[in-house]
C-alpha positions in Angstrom: 19.5 -44.2 -26.1 20.9 -47.6 -27.2 18.3 -49.9 -28.8 17.8 -53.4 -27.5 19.3 -56.2 -29.5 17.0 -57.9 -32.0 18.3 -61.3 -31.0 20.6 -62.6 -28.3 22.0 -66.1 -27.8 23.6 -66.9 -24.4 25.6 -70.0 -23.5 24.3 -72.1 -26.4 25.4 -75.7 -26.4 24.3 -78.2 -29.0 25.4 -81.8 -29.8 24.5 -83.9 -32.9 25.2 -87.6 -32.9 27.5 -87.3 -29.9 29.6 -84.6 -31.5 29.5 -81.1 -30.0 28.5 -78.5 -32.6 28.6 -75.5 -30.2 29.6 -75.1 -26.6 28.9 -72.0 -24.6 28.2 -69.9 -27.6 27.2 -66.2 -27.1 26.2 -63.8 -29.8 24.1 -60.7 -30.4 22.4 -59.2 -33.5 21.8 -55.5 -33.3 19.3 -53.3 -35.2 20.8 -52.5 -38.6 23.4 -55.3 -38.5 24.4 -56.7 -41.9 26.3 -59.9 -41.0 28.1 -62.4 -43.1 28.0 -65.9 -41.5 30.9 -67.9 -42.8 32.7 -71.2 -42.2 33.6 -74.4 -43.9 30.9 -76.8 -45.2 29.8 -78.8 -42.2 31.0 -76.3 -39.6 27.4 -75.6 -38.4 26.4 -72.4 -40.3 22.9 -73.6 -41.2 22.4 -75.2 -37.8 23.3 -71.9 -36.0 20.9 -70.0 -38.3 18.1 -72.5 -37.4 18.9 -72.0 -33.7 18.6 -68.2 -34.3 15.3 -68.8 -36.1 14.0 -70.9 -33.2 13.7 -74.0 -35.4 16.4 -76.0 -33.6 16.3 -76.2 -29.8 19.8 -76.1 -28.2 20.7 -78.6 -25.4 21.6 -75.7 -23.2 21.4 -71.9 -23.3 18.9 -69.2 -24.1 17.5 -67.5 -27.2 16.0 -64.1 -26.4 14.0 -61.9 -28.8 12.3 -58.7 -27.5 8.5 -58.6 -27.6 7.2 -57.3 -30.9 10.4 -58.1 -32.9 9.8 -60.1 -36.1 12.3 -62.6 -37.3 12.1 -64.3 -40.7 14.0 -67.3 -42.0 14.4 -68.4 -45.6 13.7 -72.1 -45.6 16.0 -74.3 -47.8 13.3 -76.8 -48.4 10.0 -75.1 -47.7 6.8 -77.1 -46.9 4.3 -76.1 -49.6 1.7 -78.6 -48.8 -1.8 -77.2 -48.7 -1.0 -74.4 -51.3 -2.1 -74.6 -54.9 0.5 -72.2 -56.3 3.8 -70.7 -55.3 2.2 -67.3 -55.0 -0.3 -68.6 -52.5 2.6 -69.9 -50.4 4.6 -66.6 -50.7 1.6 -64.5 -49.7 0.4 -66.8 -46.9 1.9 -64.6 -44.1 0.5 -61.3 -45.5 -2.9 -59.6 -45.1 -5.0 -59.2 -48.2 -4.0 -55.5 -48.4 -0.3 -56.5 -48.4 -0.4 -59.3 -51.0 0.8 -56.9 -53.8 4.3 -57.1 -52.3 4.7 -60.6 -53.6 4.1 -59.5 -57.2 6.7 -56.7 -56.7 9.3 -59.1 -55.3 8.5 -61.8 -57.9 9.5 -59.6 -60.8 13.0 -59.0 -59.5 13.5 -62.7 -58.5 12.1 -64.0 -61.8 9.6 -66.0 -59.8 6.2 -66.7 -61.3 3.5 -66.7 -58.5 1.0 -68.6 -60.7 3.3 -71.7 -61.0 1.5 -74.8 -59.6 3.2 -76.2 -56.5 2.8 -79.7 -58.0 5.1 -78.9 -61.0 7.5 -76.4 -59.3 11.2 -77.3 -59.4 13.5 -77.1 -56.4 14.9 -73.8 -57.5 11.4 -72.3 -58.0 10.4 -73.5 -54.5 13.5 -71.8 -53.0 12.7 -68.6 -54.9 9.2 -68.7 -53.5 10.6 -69.0 -50.0 12.9 -66.0 -50.6 10.0 -64.0 -52.1 7.9 -64.8 -49.0 10.6 -63.5 -46.7 11.2 -60.3 -48.6 7.5 -59.6 -48.9 6.9 -60.1 -45.2 9.8 -57.6 -44.5 10.7 -58.8 -40.9 13.0 -56.7 -38.7 15.6 -59.5 -38.8 16.1 -61.6 -41.9 18.0 -64.9 -41.8 19.1 -65.8 -45.3 20.7 -69.2 -46.0 22.3 -69.3 -49.4 19.7 -67.0 -51.0 21.6 -66.7 -54.3 21.4 -70.5 -55.1 19.3 -71.1 -58.2 19.3 -67.3 -59.0 20.8 -66.1 -62.2 23.2 -63.1 -62.2 20.4 -60.5 -63.0 18.3 -61.8 -60.1 21.4 -61.8 -57.8 22.1 -58.2 -58.8 18.4 -57.3 -58.1 18.5 -59.0 -54.7 21.8 -57.3 -53.9 20.2 -53.9 -54.6 17.1 -54.8 -52.6 19.2 -55.8 -49.5 21.5 -52.8 -49.8 18.5 -50.4 -49.2 16.6 -52.4 -46.6 16.2 -51.0 -43.1 16.0 -54.5 -41.7 19.0 -56.3 -40.1 20.1 -59.5 -41.8 22.4 -62.5 -41.3 23.6 -63.9 -44.6 25.2 -67.3 -45.5 26.5 -67.3 -49.1 29.5 -68.7 -51.1 29.2 -65.7 -53.4 32.1 -63.4 -52.5 30.9 -60.5 -54.6 27.5 -60.6 -52.9 29.0 -60.8 -49.4 31.5 -58.0 -50.1 28.8 -55.7 -51.4 26.3 -56.2 -48.5 27.9 -57.0 -45.2 29.3 -54.8 -42.4 30.2 -57.5 -39.9 31.4 -61.1 -40.0 30.6 -64.1 -37.9 33.1 -66.9 -38.5 32.4 -70.4 -37.3 35.6 -72.4 -36.9 35.7 -75.7 -35.0 32.7 -74.9 -32.8 33.9 -71.4 -31.9 32.1 -68.3 -33.3 34.3 -65.2 -33.7 32.9 -61.8 -34.6 34.7 -59.0 -36.6 33.1 -55.6 -37.0 33.9 -55.4 -40.6 32.3 -56.9 -43.7 33.4 -59.9 -45.7 35.9 -57.9 -47.7 39.1 -58.6 -45.8 37.8 -61.8 -44.1 40.5 -64.0 -45.7 43.3 -61.8 -44.3 41.7 -61.9 -40.9 41.3 -65.7 -41.0 45.0 -66.2 -42.0 46.1 -63.8 -39.2 44.0 -65.8 -36.6 45.4 -69.1 -37.9 49.0 -67.8 -37.9 48.6 -66.7 -34.2 47.1 -70.1 -33.4 50.0 -71.9 -35.0 52.5 -69.8 -33.2 50.8 -70.5 -29.9 50.8 -74.3 -30.7 54.5 -74.2 -31.6 55.3 -72.4 -28.3 53.3 -75.0 -26.4 55.1 -77.8 -28.2 58.5 -76.3 -27.4 57.5 -75.9 -23.7 56.3 -79.5 -23.5 59.5 -80.7 -25.1 61.6 -78.7 -22.6 59.6 -79.9 -19.6 59.6 -83.5 -20.9 63.4 -83.4 -21.2 63.7 -82.1 -17.6 61.3 -84.9 -16.4 63.5 -87.6 -18.0 66.8 -86.2 -16.8 66.1 -84.9 -13.4 62.9 -86.2 -11.8 64.4 -89.1 -9.9 66.7 -86.9 -7.8 63.9 -84.4 -6.9 60.8 -86.5 -6.8 59.1 -85.0 -3.7 60.1 -81.5 -4.3 59.0 -81.2 -7.9 55.6 -83.0 -8.1 54.0 -79.6 -8.8 56.1 -79.3 -11.9 55.2 -82.8 -13.0 51.5 -82.0 -12.6 52.1 -78.8 -14.7 53.6 -80.9 -17.5 50.6 -83.2 -17.5 48.4 -80.1 -17.7 50.3 -78.8 -20.7 49.9 -82.2 -22.5 46.2 -82.1 -21.7 46.0 -78.6 -23.2 47.7 -79.8 -26.4 45.4 -82.8 -26.7 42.3 -80.6 -26.3 43.4 -78.4 -29.2 41.1 -79.0 -32.2 43.2 -79.1 -35.3 41.9 -77.4 -38.4 40.4 -79.4 -41.2 42.6 -79.5 -44.2 41.6 -78.5 -47.7 40.7 -80.9 -50.4 43.8 -82.3 -52.3 42.6 -81.3 -55.7 44.8 -81.7 -58.7 44.2 -81.7 -62.5 46.4 -83.6 -64.9 46.4 -82.4 -68.5 46.2 -85.1 -71.1 48.1 -85.0 -74.3 48.6 -81.5 -75.7 45.6 -80.6 -77.9 45.9 -78.7 -81.2 46.3 -74.9 -81.0 42.7 -74.5 -82.3 40.4 -76.3 -79.8 36.9 -75.3 -81.2 35.9 -73.3 -84.2 32.2 -72.5 -84.4 30.7 -70.6 -87.4 27.2 -69.3 -87.9 25.6 -71.5 -85.2 21.8 -71.4 -85.2 19.7 -73.3 -82.6 16.0 -73.0 -81.6 13.5 -75.1 -79.6 10.1 -74.2 -81.0 9.7 -70.4 -80.8 12.7 -70.1 -78.4 15.8 -69.0 -80.1 19.0 -70.0 -78.4 21.6 -68.6 -80.7 21.6 -66.9 -84.1 24.7 -66.5 -86.3 27.0 -67.3 -83.4 30.8 -67.5 -84.1 33.4 -68.5 -81.6 37.0 -69.5 -81.8 38.5 -71.2 -78.7 42.3 -71.6 -78.6 44.4 -73.9 -76.4 44.6 -72.5 -72.9 41.5 -70.2 -73.2 39.0 -70.0 -70.3 35.6 -69.0 -71.7 32.7 -68.2 -69.4 29.1 -68.2 -70.5 26.7 -65.9 -68.7 23.1 -64.9 -68.9 19.7 -65.4 -67.3 18.4 -68.9 -66.4 16.8 -70.7 -69.3 18.6 -68.8 -72.2 20.4 -72.0 -73.3 24.0 -71.7 -71.9 24.2 -75.5 -71.3 22.8 -76.2 -74.8 25.5 -74.0 -76.3 28.2 -75.9 -74.4 26.8 -79.2 -75.7 26.8 -77.9 -79.3 30.4 -76.8 -78.9 31.6 -80.3 -77.9 29.3 -82.1 -80.4 26.7 -83.5 -78.0 23.9 -81.5 -79.6 23.6 -80.7 -83.3 23.0 -77.1 -84.4 20.1 -76.3 -86.7 22.6 -74.5 -88.9 26.3 -73.6 -88.9 29.3 -75.8 -88.2 31.4 -76.8 -85.2 35.0 -78.0 -85.9 36.8 -79.7 -83.0 40.6 -79.6 -82.7 42.9 -82.6 -82.6 43.8 -84.8 -79.6 40.9 -83.6 -77.4 40.3 -85.4 -74.2 37.1 -83.9 -72.7 36.0 -84.0 -69.0 32.6 -82.8 -68.0 31.2 -81.4 -64.7 27.5 -81.2 -65.2 25.2 -79.1 -63.0 22.7 -82.0 -62.6 25.4 -84.3 -61.1 24.0 -86.9 -63.5 27.4 -88.8 -63.5 26.6 -89.8 -59.8 24.3 -92.7 -59.0 22.3 -91.4 -56.0 21.4 -94.9 -54.8 25.0 -96.3 -55.0 27.7 -95.6 -52.4 30.6 -93.2 -52.8 32.8 -96.3 -53.0 30.8 -97.9 -55.8 30.5 -94.6 -57.7 34.3 -94.5 -58.0 35.1 -98.1 -58.5 32.2 -98.6 -60.9 33.5 -96.0 -63.3 35.1 -97.9 -66.2 37.8 -95.2 -66.5 38.8 -95.5 -62.9 38.5 -99.3 -62.4 41.7 -101.2 -61.5 41.6 -104.7 -62.9 41.6 -107.3 -60.1 41.5 -104.8 -57.3 38.0 -104.0 -55.9 39.3 -101.6 -53.3 41.5 -99.5 -55.7 40.8 -96.7 -58.3 43.0 -95.4 -61.0 43.9 -91.8 -60.3 45.9 -90.0 -63.0 47.5 -93.3 -64.1 48.3 -94.6 -60.6 46.3 -97.0 -58.4 45.0 -95.5 -55.1 42.9 -97.1 -52.3 39.3 -95.8 -52.6 39.2 -94.5 -49.0 42.6 -92.8 -49.3 41.4 -91.0 -52.4 38.1 -90.0 -50.8 40.0 -88.6 -47.9 41.8 -86.3 -50.4 38.4 -84.7 -50.9 37.5 -84.5 -47.2 35.3 -87.6 -46.9 35.9 -89.8 -43.9 36.0 -93.6 -43.9 32.4 -93.9 -42.6 31.0 -92.0 -45.6 32.7 -94.3 -48.1 29.9 -96.9 -47.9 27.1 -94.3 -47.5 24.7 -93.7 -50.5 25.4 -90.6 -52.5 21.8 -89.4 -51.9 22.8 -88.8 -48.2 25.4 -86.2 -49.1 24.9 -82.4 -49.0 25.1 -80.4 -52.2 28.7 -79.4 -51.5 29.7 -83.0 -50.8 28.2 -84.1 -54.1 30.1 -81.4 -55.9 33.4 -82.6 -54.2 32.7 -86.2 -55.2 32.0 -85.2 -58.8 35.3 -83.2 -58.8 37.1 -86.3 -57.4 35.8 -88.3 -60.4 36.7 -85.5 -62.9 40.2 -85.0 -61.5 41.1 -88.7 -61.6 41.3 -88.7 -65.4 43.7 -86.8 -67.6 42.0 -84.2 -69.9 42.8 -81.2 -72.0 39.3 -79.7 -72.3 37.2 -79.1 -69.2 33.5 -78.4 -69.4 32.3 -76.9 -66.1 28.5 -76.3 -65.8 27.8 -74.6 -62.5 30.8 -76.0 -60.6 30.6 -73.5 -57.8 27.1 -74.3 -56.5 27.3 -75.4 -52.8 31.1 -75.3 -52.5 32.5 -73.4 -49.5 34.9 -70.5 -50.1 38.0 -72.5 -49.3 37.2 -75.1 -51.8 36.3 -72.4 -54.4 39.8 -70.9 -53.7 41.5 -74.2 -54.3 39.4 -74.9 -57.5 40.5 -71.6 -58.9 44.1 -72.3 -58.1 43.9 -75.7 -59.8 42.3 -74.2 -62.9 45.1 -71.5 -62.9 47.7 -74.3 -63.1 45.8 -76.4 -65.6 47.4 -76.5 -69.1 44.2 -77.3 -70.9 41.2 -75.3 -72.0 38.1 -74.5 -70.0 34.5 -73.8 -70.9 32.6 -72.5 -67.9 28.9 -71.7 -67.0 28.5 -69.9 -63.6 26.5 -67.3 -61.8 29.4 -66.5 -59.4 30.7 -63.2 -60.6 33.8 -63.3 -58.4 34.7 -66.8 -59.6 34.3 -65.7 -63.3 36.5 -62.7 -62.7 39.2 -65.0 -61.2 39.1 -67.7 -63.9 37.8 -66.4 -67.3 39.8 -64.9 -70.1 36.7 -64.3 -72.2 33.0 -64.0 -71.4 30.1 -64.9 -73.7 26.9 -63.0 -72.8 23.6 -64.5 -73.8 20.3 -62.6 -73.5 17.6 -65.1 -74.4 16.8 -63.5 -77.8 19.4 -65.6 -79.7 22.2 -63.0 -79.3 25.5 -64.2 -77.9 28.3 -61.6 -77.7 31.9 -62.4 -76.8 33.7 -59.9 -74.5 37.4 -60.1 -73.5 38.0 -60.7 -69.8 35.8 -61.8 -66.9 32.5 -60.6 -65.4 33.8 -57.1 -64.4 35.2 -56.5 -67.8 31.9 -57.6 -69.4 29.9 -55.4 -67.0 32.0 -52.4 -67.9 31.4 -53.0 -71.7 27.8 -54.2 -71.9 25.0 -51.9 -73.1 22.9 -50.5 -70.3 19.7 -52.4 -69.9 16.4 -50.5 -70.1 15.5 -51.4 -66.5 18.7 -49.9 -65.1 17.3 -46.4 -64.8 15.5 -43.5 -66.4 16.6 -42.1 -69.7 18.7 -39.4 -68.0 20.2 -41.9 -65.6 21.0 -44.4 -68.3 22.8 -41.8 -70.3 24.9 -40.9 -67.3 25.4 -44.5 -66.4 26.6 -45.3 -69.9 29.3 -42.6 -69.5 30.4 -44.3 -66.3 30.5 -47.9 -67.5 32.5 -47.4 -70.7 35.3 -45.5 -68.9 38.3 -47.3 -67.7 38.7 -48.4 -64.1 40.7 -45.3 -63.1 37.4 -43.3 -63.4 36.6 -43.9 -59.8 40.0 -43.6 -58.3 38.8 -40.7 -56.1 36.4 -43.0 -54.3 37.0 -45.7 -51.7 36.3 -49.3 -52.6 32.8 -49.4 -50.9 31.9 -46.1 -52.5 32.9 -47.5 -56.0 30.7 -50.6 -55.4 27.9 -48.3 -54.3 28.2 -46.2 -57.4 28.0 -49.3 -59.6 24.9 -50.5 -57.7 22.9 -47.3 -57.6 21.5 -47.4 -61.2 19.9 -50.8 -60.6 18.6 -49.5 -57.2 17.1 -46.4 -58.9 15.5 -48.6 -61.6 13.9 -50.9 -59.0 12.5 -47.9 -57.1 11.1 -46.4 -60.3 9.5 -49.7 -61.2 7.9 -50.0 -57.7 6.7 -46.5 -57.9 5.1 -47.2 -61.2 3.3 -50.3 -59.9 2.0 -48.4 -56.8 0.8 -45.6 -59.1 -1.1 -48.1 -61.1 -2.7 -49.5 -58.0 -3.7 -46.1 -56.6 -5.1 -45.0 -60.0 -8.1 -47.1 -59.1 -10.7 -44.5 -58.1 -12.7 -46.9 -56.0 -9.8 -48.4 -54.0 -10.1 -45.9 -51.1 -13.8 -46.8 -50.5 -13.4 -50.5 -51.3 -10.2 -51.3 -49.5 -9.2 -48.4 -47.2 -6.4 -50.3 -45.5 -4.8 -51.3 -48.7 -5.1 -47.7 -50.0 -3.4 -46.4 -46.9 -0.5 -48.9 -47.0 0.0 -48.4 -50.7 0.1 -44.6 -50.2 2.6 -44.9 -47.4 4.7 -47.2 -49.6 4.6 -44.8 -52.4 5.8 -41.9 -50.2 8.5 -44.0 -48.8 9.8 -45.1 -52.2 9.6 -41.6 -53.7 11.8 -40.4 -50.8 14.2 -43.3 -51.3 14.4 -42.6 -55.0 15.2 -38.9 -54.4 17.9 -39.9 -51.9 19.4 -42.5 -54.3 19.5 -40.1 -57.2 21.2 -37.5 -54.9 23.7 -40.0 -53.7 24.5 -41.1 -57.3 25.1 -37.5 -58.4 27.3 -36.9 -55.4 29.4 -40.0 -55.9 29.6 -39.4 -59.7 30.8 -35.8 -59.2 33.5 -37.0 -56.7 34.6 -39.7 -59.1 
């Protein structure tokens, strides 16, 4: 018997500021669904998710959730008032006997429950909201950019966690690798219409281009028909006025159909201009040492960067990637060692804090107030790669409209702030780009364009990012930092590094690690006998097994308390059930790994 949907939206219409966001929208989320919700920045993804969560009331239509179905939403800006610590907030929806789940989730997310709310950063608050949702384990999870503010290790942990959950989820993310690994269906919001495809994000771009090509062909046919009918109207209507009024009305209807078509938003007009050619050797670092108190950033670090190299720096949050970038360009002095910069360097910096933007000033003033962009005697012009441009025209290149030009920067979304900073960066010639977390908050189309622009750039790029797909597409070398002072250079992007790196202790038992090591050091042809999803699953299973083993160990420690049964019988029962469930999942995961490895 078919199960009832977990969530159903019927004839949903919603208008913001006089502009329709959705009109007559219908959608259903079924048990077990793993859905990617995609669309351009500003298309309404987060708004739709809030409608699904019941946080935004539509103007018309119905939201139906069957009795007893639990729906959880990860808040972007959670309200932590009334809670002393992040852990108190994360456990607030749990019974006392279920509070241990927060600790188990916190370890994977690198989230410290004891952190006081008063001192918590925005990223820590978001991780607390994600921990709360995962610990509550609703039947339907609504996840809006859950990987923001997570480092790659935490993203991999979350990916493994979601890959084994029995819950359904709808996921908004700009992280291609994350979406491809987890989703089985795609909801695409495009100009107020929501299309569904019963396949995961892998292949979305091809589907999108096919839809757009069909749309363009239909528009061209309509244009040709209107042109032909218009020619008839001009040449022959006077002789047949009474007899052909129906045809005239049909022409008017065709023109109305054309005017009602909503044209697609273009992509940002990004372009980088290389400055004078730098010397062949851009940066030579030898024996770099840097520490802050007891925290060692790098020890004995050597790096040579040549003209045209694209070097990515990866590692957990807080290991000092940004500090190393600043040492390499001379902003921060090393404790020991030397950095030699090449000749003719013109450096442009994209900083993750967006410190180059004045949040209180308007977009207009942020551009015209930049000394390197100012045009003498022209308050409404900016210098863009050596040529004067009108401020509004240049802002339109980066998808801002005229009304936004005089708005304060603080009113912009995260993606819009990133686009504005890119507009400042790309107005000036350079031959060395420093990109510190440039991908945060950018939609997939803008990421595509940024990657293409970097591909055509003649200069050198140093990059920090947690976006594995973007690193794969851009980097020619990857520097891996582990927080102990060790920084190792690997040729290639993220996938190349992942295939060469030593297996971490948490990635599985000793036997599993030994087997996993055999897999990761072999060339890519190793898994040619598997489909793409099966290869991805084989790569993910060691981390899944490690997580299950860690959870089993924690539950074992909890149940080792001889007085737990009499003191807290409900907690004892739930922990016992959880232990049995995870032991079964572990056995199944190990069996699956062995089966896939044998086939590979």
